C-alpha positions in Angstrom: -17.5 8.6 9.1 -15.6 7.9 12.1 -13.5 4.8 12.6 -15.3 2.4 15.0 -13.7 2.1 18.3 -16.9 1.8 20.4 -20.3 0.1 20.4 -21.9 0.8 17.1 -25.7 1.0 16.7 -26.7 0.3 13.2 -30.1 1.6 11.9 -32.3 0.9 8.9 -31.9 3.2 5.9 -35.4 4.1 4.7 -36.4 7.0 2.6 -32.8 8.5 2.8 -32.9 8.5 6.6 -31.5 6.3 9.4 -34.4 5.0 11.6 -34.9 2.5 14.5 -36.9 -0.6 13.9 -40.6 0.0 14.6 -40.8 -2.4 17.5 -37.4 -1.4 18.9 -35.9 -4.9 18.8 -32.2 -5.4 18.3 -29.7 -8.1 17.5 -26.2 -8.3 18.7 -23.3 -7.9 16.2 -20.2 -9.8 16.9 -16.5 -9.2 16.0 -15.2 -12.6 14.7 -11.6 -11.7 15.6 -12.3 -11.7 19.3 -15.8 -13.1 19.7 -17.0 -9.9 21.3 -20.2 -8.1 20.8 -19.3 -4.6 19.3 -22.7 -3.3 18.2 -26.4 -3.8 17.6 -28.5 -4.0 14.4 -32.3 -3.8 14.0 -34.4 -7.0 14.2 -36.7 -5.6 11.6 -40.3 -6.9 11.3 -42.9 -6.8 8.4 -43.7 -3.3 9.4 -40.2 -2.1 8.7 -40.2 -3.8 5.3 -43.6 -2.3 4.6 -42.2 1.2 5.4 -39.3 0.6 3.1 -41.6 -0.6 0.3 -43.8 2.5 0.6 -40.7 4.7 0.4 -39.5 2.8 -2.7 -42.8 2.7 -4.4 -43.2 6.5 -3.9 -39.7 7.2 -5.4 -40.2 4.8 -8.3 -42.1 7.1 -10.8 -39.5 9.9 -10.5 -36.5 7.6 -10.5 -37.7 5.3 -13.3 -38.0 8.6 -15.5 -34.6 10.1 -14.7 -32.4 10.2 -17.7 -29.7 7.6 -18.2 -27.1 10.3 -17.8 -28.3 11.3 -14.4 -28.4 7.8 -13.1 -24.9 7.2 -14.6 -23.6 10.2 -12.9 -25.0 9.2 -9.4 -23.6 5.7 -9.8 -20.2 7.0 -10.7 -20.3 9.4 -7.7 -21.0 6.4 -5.4 -18.1 4.4 -7.0 -15.7 7.5 -6.3 -16.8 7.9 -2.8 -16.2 4.1 -2.1 -12.7 4.5 -3.4 -12.1 7.6 -1.4 -13.1 5.9 1.9 -11.4 2.6 1.0 -9.3 2.4 4.2 -12.2 3.1 6.4 -14.5 0.6 4.5 -11.8 -2.1 4.5 -11.3 -1.8 8.2 -15.0 -2.1 8.8 -15.4 -5.1 6.5 -12.5 -6.8 8.2 -13.8 -6.2 11.7 -17.4 -7.2 10.9 -16.5 -10.3 8.8 -13.1 -11.6 10.1 -11.4 -11.4 6.6 -7.8 -10.1 6.4 -7.7 -6.3 6.2 -5.4 -6.6 3.3 -7.9 -8.8 1.3 -10.6 -6.3 2.0 -8.6 -3.5 0.8 -7.3 -5.1 -2.4 -10.5 -7.1 -3.4 -13.7 -6.5 -1.6 -13.9 -2.6 -1.4 -12.5 -1.9 -5.0 -14.8 -4.5 -6.4 -17.8 -2.6 -4.7 -16.7 0.4 -6.4 -16.2 -1.2 -9.7 -19.8 -2.7 -9.5 -21.2 0.8 -9.3 -18.9 2.2 -12.0 -19.5 -0.7 -14.4 -23.2 -0.3 -14.3 -22.9 3.5 -14.5 -21.3 2.7 -17.9 -23.3 -0.3 -18.9 -26.7 1.5 -18.6 -25.7 4.0 -21.1 -25.0 1.2 -23.6 -28.0 -1.0 -22.8 -30.1 -0.7 -26.1 -33.6 -1.7 -27.3 -34.2 -4.0 -30.3 -36.2 -3.3 -33.4 -37.5 -5.6 -36.1 -38.8 -4.7 -39.4 -41.6 -7.0 -40.4 -41.0 -6.9 -44.2 -44.1 -7.5 -46.4 -46.5 -6.6 -43.5 -45.6 -2.9 -43.5 -44.9 -3.2 -39.6 -42.2 -2.4 -37.3 -41.6 -4.0 -33.9 -39.6 -2.6 -31.3 -38.9 -3.9 -27.7 -38.7 -1.6 -24.7 -36.8 -2.6 -21.6 -38.6 -1.0 -18.7 -37.8 -1.2 -14.9 -39.8 -3.7 -13.0 -40.7 -1.4 -10.1 -39.8 -2.3 -6.5 -37.4 -5.2 -6.2 -35.9 -7.1 -3.3 -32.2 -7.9 -2.9 -30.9 -10.2 -0.2 -27.0 -10.7 0.1 -24.8 -13.0 2.0 -22.1 -12.6 4.7 -19.0 -13.9 3.0 -18.4 -10.9 0.7 -20.6 -8.3 2.3 -20.2 -5.0 0.4 -18.8 -6.8 -2.8 -22.1 -8.9 -3.3 -24.4 -6.3 -1.9 -23.3 -3.8 -4.5 -23.4 -6.6 -7.2 -27.2 -6.6 -6.9 -27.9 -3.0 -6.0 -25.9 -1.3 -8.7 -27.7 -2.9 -11.8 -31.1 -2.6 -10.2 -30.7 1.1 -9.6 -29.1 1.6 -13.0 -32.1 0.2 -14.7 -34.5 2.5 -12.9 -35.8 0.3 -10.2 -36.2 1.1 -6.5 -35.1 -1.3 -3.9 -35.8 -2.9 -0.6 -32.4 -4.7 0.3 -31.3 -6.9 3.2 -27.6 -7.6 3.9 -26.7 -10.6 6.0 -27.5 -9.9 9.7 -23.9 -11.5 10.4 -22.2 -8.8 8.4 -24.3 -5.6 8.4 -21.7 -2.8 8.8 -20.7 -1.9 5.2 -24.2 -2.0 3.9 -25.1 0.5 6.7 -22.2 2.8 5.7 -23.3 2.5 2.0 -26.5 4.4 3.1 -24.4 7.4 4.2 -22.3 7.2 0.9 -25.6 7.2 -1.2 -26.9 10.3 0.7 -23.6 12.0 0.0 -23.7 11.1 -3.7 -27.2 12.6 -4.1 -29.1 9.4 -4.6 -32.8 10.5 -4.2 -34.7 9.4 -1.2 -36.4 6.1 -1.3 -34.4 4.7 -4.3 -32.4 2.4 -2.0 -33.8 1.2 1.4 -31.8 -1.1 3.4 -33.5 -3.1 6.3 -31.5 -5.2 8.7 -32.7 -8.4 10.5 -32.9 -12.1 10.3 -33.6 -14.1 7.2 -36.4 -16.0 8.7 -38.3 -12.7 9.5 -36.9 -9.7 7.6 -35.9 -11.6 4.6 -39.2 -13.6 4.6 -41.2 -10.3 4.7 -39.3 -9.1 1.6 -40.0 -12.3 -0.3 -43.6 -12.7 0.6 -44.5 -8.9 0.0 -47.1 -9.0 -2.7 -45.8 -5.9 -4.5 -42.2 -6.6 -4.5 -42.0 -7.9 -8.0 -38.5 -9.5 -8.2 -36.1 -11.2 -5.8 -32.4 -11.4 -6.3 -30.7 -13.7 -3.6 -27.3 -15.0 -3.0 -26.8 -17.6 -0.2 -27.3 -21.3 0.7 -29.1 -23.7 -1.7 -31.6 -24.8 1.1 -32.7 -21.2 1.7 -32.8 -20.6 -2.2 -35.2 -23.5 -2.4 -37.5 -21.9 0.3 -37.5 -18.7 -1.5 -38.4 -20.3 -4.8 -41.2 -22.1 -3.2 -42.8 -18.9 -2.0 -42.0 -16.6 -4.8 -42.9 -18.9 -7.7 -46.6 -19.1 -7.0 -46.6 -15.3 -6.6 -45.0 -15.1 -10.2 -42.1 -13.0 -9.0 -38.9 -12.9 -11.2 -36.1 -14.8 -9.4 -32.4 -14.8 -9.6 -30.8 -17.4 -7.1 -27.0 -17.6 -6.8 -26.5 -20.6 -4.5 -24.0 -23.1 -3.3 -21.0 -24.7 -4.9 -18.7 -27.7 -4.5 -16.2 -26.7 -7.3 -13.6 -29.1 -8.7 -10.2 -27.9 -9.3 -8.8 -30.4 -12.0 -5.0 -30.6 -12.3 -3.3 -32.3 -15.1 0.5 -33.0 -15.4 0.9 -31.0 -18.6 -0.1 -27.7 -17.0 2.2 -24.9 -15.6 3.0 -26.5 -12.3 4.4 -23.6 -10.3 1.5 -21.2 -11.3 -1.0 -23.9 -10.7 0.4 -24.5 -7.2 0.4 -20.8 -6.0 -3.1 -20.3 -7.5 -4.5 -23.5 -5.9 -3.4 -22.4 -2.5 -5.3 -19.1 -3.1 -8.4 -20.8 -4.7 -8.5 -23.2 -1.6 -8.2 -20.8 1.2 -8.9 -17.2 0.1 -11.3 -15.5 2.5 -10.9 -18.5 4.9 -12.6 -20.7 2.1 -15.7 -18.7 2.5 -16.2 -17.9 -1.2 -18.7 -19.9 -3.2 -16.1 -20.1 -6.1 -13.4 -21.7 -4.0 -12.0 -25.0 -5.4 -12.9 -27.2 -2.5 -12.3 -30.6 -4.4 -8.8 -30.9 -5.7 -8.6 -33.6 -8.3 -5.0 -34.4 -9.5 -3.6 -36.7 -12.2 -2.0 -39.7 -10.7 1.4 -39.2 -12.2 2.0 -35.9 -10.2 -0.3 -36.7 -7.3 2.5 -37.5 -4.7 4.5 -34.4 -5.8 1.6 -32.2 -5.6 0.4 -33.5 -2.2 4.0 -32.7 -0.7 4.3 -29.3 -2.2 0.8 -28.2 -1.6 1.1 -29.1 2.2 4.3 -27.3 2.4 2.9 -24.2 0.8 -0.3 -24.3 3.1 1.8 -24.8 6.1 3.3 -21.3 5.4 0.0 -19.5 5.6 -0.4 -17.4 8.7 -3.7 -17.6 10.7 -4.0 -14.5 12.7 -5.7 -11.2 13.7 -7.6 -10.0 10.5 -6.2 -6.5 11.1 -2.6 -7.5 10.9 -1.2 -7.0 7.3 0.7 -10.3 7.4 -2.3 -12.4 8.1 -3.2 -14.8 5.4 -6.2 -16.5 7.0 -8.3 -14.4 9.4 -11.3 -15.5 11.6 -14.3 -17.5 10.3 -17.5 -15.3 10.3 -19.2 -16.7 13.4 -19.0 -19.2 16.3 -21.8 -21.2 14.7 -20.1 -21.4 11.3 -16.8 -22.3 12.9 -18.6 -25.4 14.6 -20.3 -26.4 11.4 -17.0 -26.4 9.6 -15.2 -28.4 12.3 -18.1 -30.9 12.3 -17.1 -31.9 8.8 -13.4 -32.3 10.0 -14.6 -34.6 12.8 -16.4 -36.9 10.4 -13.5 -37.1 7.9 -11.9 -40.2 9.4 -15.3 -42.1 9.8 -15.7 -41.7 6.1 -12.3 -43.0 5.3 -10.6 -39.5 4.9 -7.1 -38.7 6.1 -6.1 -35.4 7.5 -2.9 -34.4 5.9 -2.7 -30.9 7.4 -4.6 -28.7 9.9 -7.9 -29.6 11.2 -7.5 -27.8 14.6 -8.7 -24.5 16.1 -6.1 -21.8 16.5 -5.6 -19.6 19.5 -4.4 -16.2 18.5 -2.6 -14.1 21.2 -4.8 -11.3 22.6 -7.7 -12.7 20.4 -8.1 -16.0 22.3 -12.0 -16.1 21.8 -11.9 -15.5 18.1 -13.2 -17.9 15.5 -9.9 -19.4 14.0 -9.2 -22.5 12.3 -6.2 -24.0 10.5 -6.3 -24.5 6.8 -7.2 -28.1 6.4 -6.3 -30.7 3.7 -8.1 -34.1 3.8 -7.3 -37.0 1.5 -10.3 -39.0 0.3 -10.8 -42.0 -1.8 -14.6 -41.9 -2.4 -16.2 -39.1 -4.2 -19.6 -39.9 -2.6 -18.3 -39.0 0.9 -20.0 -36.0 2.6 -16.8 -34.2 2.4 -17.0 -34.2 -1.4 -20.8 -33.9 -1.8 -21.8 -31.2 0.7 -20.8 -27.5 0.8 -18.5 -27.0 3.8 -17.7 -23.2 3.0 -14.6 -23.0 5.1 -10.9 -23.6 5.0 -11.3 -27.2 4.2 -10.3 -29.0 0.9 -10.1 -32.6 -0.2 -7.5 -34.3 -2.5 -8.3 -37.2 -4.8 -6.2 -38.7 -7.7 -7.5 -39.7 -11.1 -6.0 -41.7 -13.9 -7.8 -40.7 -17.1 -9.6 -37.8 -18.7 -12.9 -39.7 -18.4 -12.5 -40.3 -14.7 -11.5 -36.7 -14.1 -14.7 -35.5 -15.9 -16.8 -38.0 -14.1 -15.6 -37.0 -10.6 -15.8 -33.2 -11.5 -19.4 -33.6 -12.4 -20.6 -36.1 -9.9 -22.1 -33.7 -7.4 -25.4 -31.8 -7.1 -23.7 -28.5 -7.6 -22.5 -26.8 -10.8 -21.2 -23.3 -10.0 -17.6 -23.3 -11.3 -14.7 -25.4 -12.2 -10.9 -24.8 -12.7 -8.9 -26.8 -15.2 -5.1 -26.9 -15.4 -3.8 -28.2 -18.7 -2.0 -27.0 -21.8 -3.7 -29.5 -24.0 -5.9 -27.6 -26.3 -8.2 -30.5 -27.2 -8.7 -31.4 -23.5 -9.4 -27.7 -22.7 -12.1 -27.5 -25.4 -13.7 -30.9 -24.5 -13.8 -30.2 -20.6 -14.9 -26.6 -21.1 -17.9 -28.0 -23.0 -18.6 -31.0 -20.8 -18.1 -29.7 -17.3 -21.5 -29.1 -15.7 -20.7 -25.5 -14.4 -21.7 -22.0 -15.1 -18.1 -20.9 -15.1 -15.0 -22.6 -16.2 -11.6 -21.1 -15.6 -8.6 -22.6 -17.5 -5.1 -22.1 -16.1 -6.4 -19.3 -13.8 -8.9 -18.7 -11.1 -11.3 -15.9 -10.0 -10.3 -13.7 -13.1 -13.6 -11.9 -13.6 -14.7 -9.7 -16.5 -17.9 -7.9 -15.3 -19.3 -8.0 -18.7 -19.8 -11.9 -18.5 -22.7 -13.8 -17.2 -22.3 -15.2 -13.7 -24.4 -18.0 -12.3 -24.5 -21.8 -11.8 -26.0 -25.0 -13.1 -28.0 -27.7 -11.2 -28.5 -26.8 -7.4 -26.1 -23.8 -7.7 -28.9 -21.5 -8.8 -31.3 -20.1 -11.3 -30.6 -17.2 -13.7 -27.4 -15.1 -14.4 -26.1 -12.0 -12.9 -23.5 -9.7 -14.4 -23.2 -7.4 -17.4 -26.3 -7.1 -19.5 -27.7 -10.1 -18.0 -28.2 -8.3 -14.8 -29.8 -5.3 -16.5 -32.2 -7.8 -18.4 -33.2 -9.4 -15.1 -33.9 -6.0 -13.6 -36.1 -4.9 -16.6 -39.3 -6.3 -18.3 -39.3 -6.5 -22.0 -42.4 -5.1 -23.8 -42.8 -5.5 -27.5 -44.6 -2.9 -29.5 -45.8 -3.6 -33.0 -46.8 -0.6 -35.3 -48.4 -1.3 -38.7 -48.4 1.5 -41.2 -50.1 2.1 -44.6 -48.0 1.2 -47.7 -47.4 4.0 -50.1 -50.2 4.3 -52.8 
């Protein structure tokens, strides 16, 4: 691998080889830090997806019958190679996505390696069940068999991190894949193909096709022989996928949007809360589905929090993603920047008050990059669009509450239910809120502390199904029960 200093042409990875799209159509790939085109990616069609499927189907019989030890060893090699190339991959991720290079090096790339290593270990511990039917002289045992060829479609905000979160368990379970990264951030998925070859992953087990969601992604979802779809992205797209896949009786895992509450009580650890809230608000430019974008603060500390929070946020440096002292890099694309700014523009029309930020930022020598100040908006009505719709950028809202009941109502009064963060040292409140918050994940006195053994996913419009741990291995396998009756001794 050579560090990218010139125009890069990304190719599809099919049957272990890098190939051009069949129709020789290409899409431009932009560098968010300066707004310049720095490469091209395939604009793949249904024919490319079919070629990928055929390679996966051909590889499936052999791969599904490999020993768990062999699969585990290959996944471990991939994990090791990712860590060996961490500097290169972090630079590639930062350039492609716009995130600070330090964030990519400390979070994204290590987590991609951890995903492979975790499932390399998990598959060796994933066990079948057996049940003795006492009185019937029968034994039932349940096999967990790989599905076949599965489709994985990942988003642009955590490109390699979330791409590997799907790929690793699917491969570990014995499936073969047709996978599509976001067309906005394709680079590290392309580089992963090289790593898989170096690690000795058999040809056809993983196939990566690049292109638009409306064409390439659509071809994966509608393919009659791709038997399961794992998708992470927007709720609207998830609904369209479900509409197509459900009548085809495909297995579906949909990790969708969030509008997560960060509920702050006066009895919590104030200093830890304040530092963590800055991070949970603006990490990765607020482009994480788990960011706490609605900050709800107990009335007795509201003014103090507002003052301190603004002060802390004002110290964040917006700048070139490749600079080690940058806290907030570029948003992922010009279109996404405009979308986020549109919400800031309507804030005052909805009774919101911009307390800090709200403007584009010009970075020296990167004047055409997609930069935006971290933005804090005070609102008084939870029904405003700023509190109800996923902005997915460096924008948070502040509201105060008086009682536990009001806080819980405000937290749940959205269509999403991905995560929630609670700051309190009251045990009764912790237990009550943890049970009553309508979210798939509740963090208490912390944020983004992830144990890969735990289930990950959301309630309501935030998705269907769970990923992570044995939940992912269950999704990527089909259970088959076998009942054997035997003669009783005479």
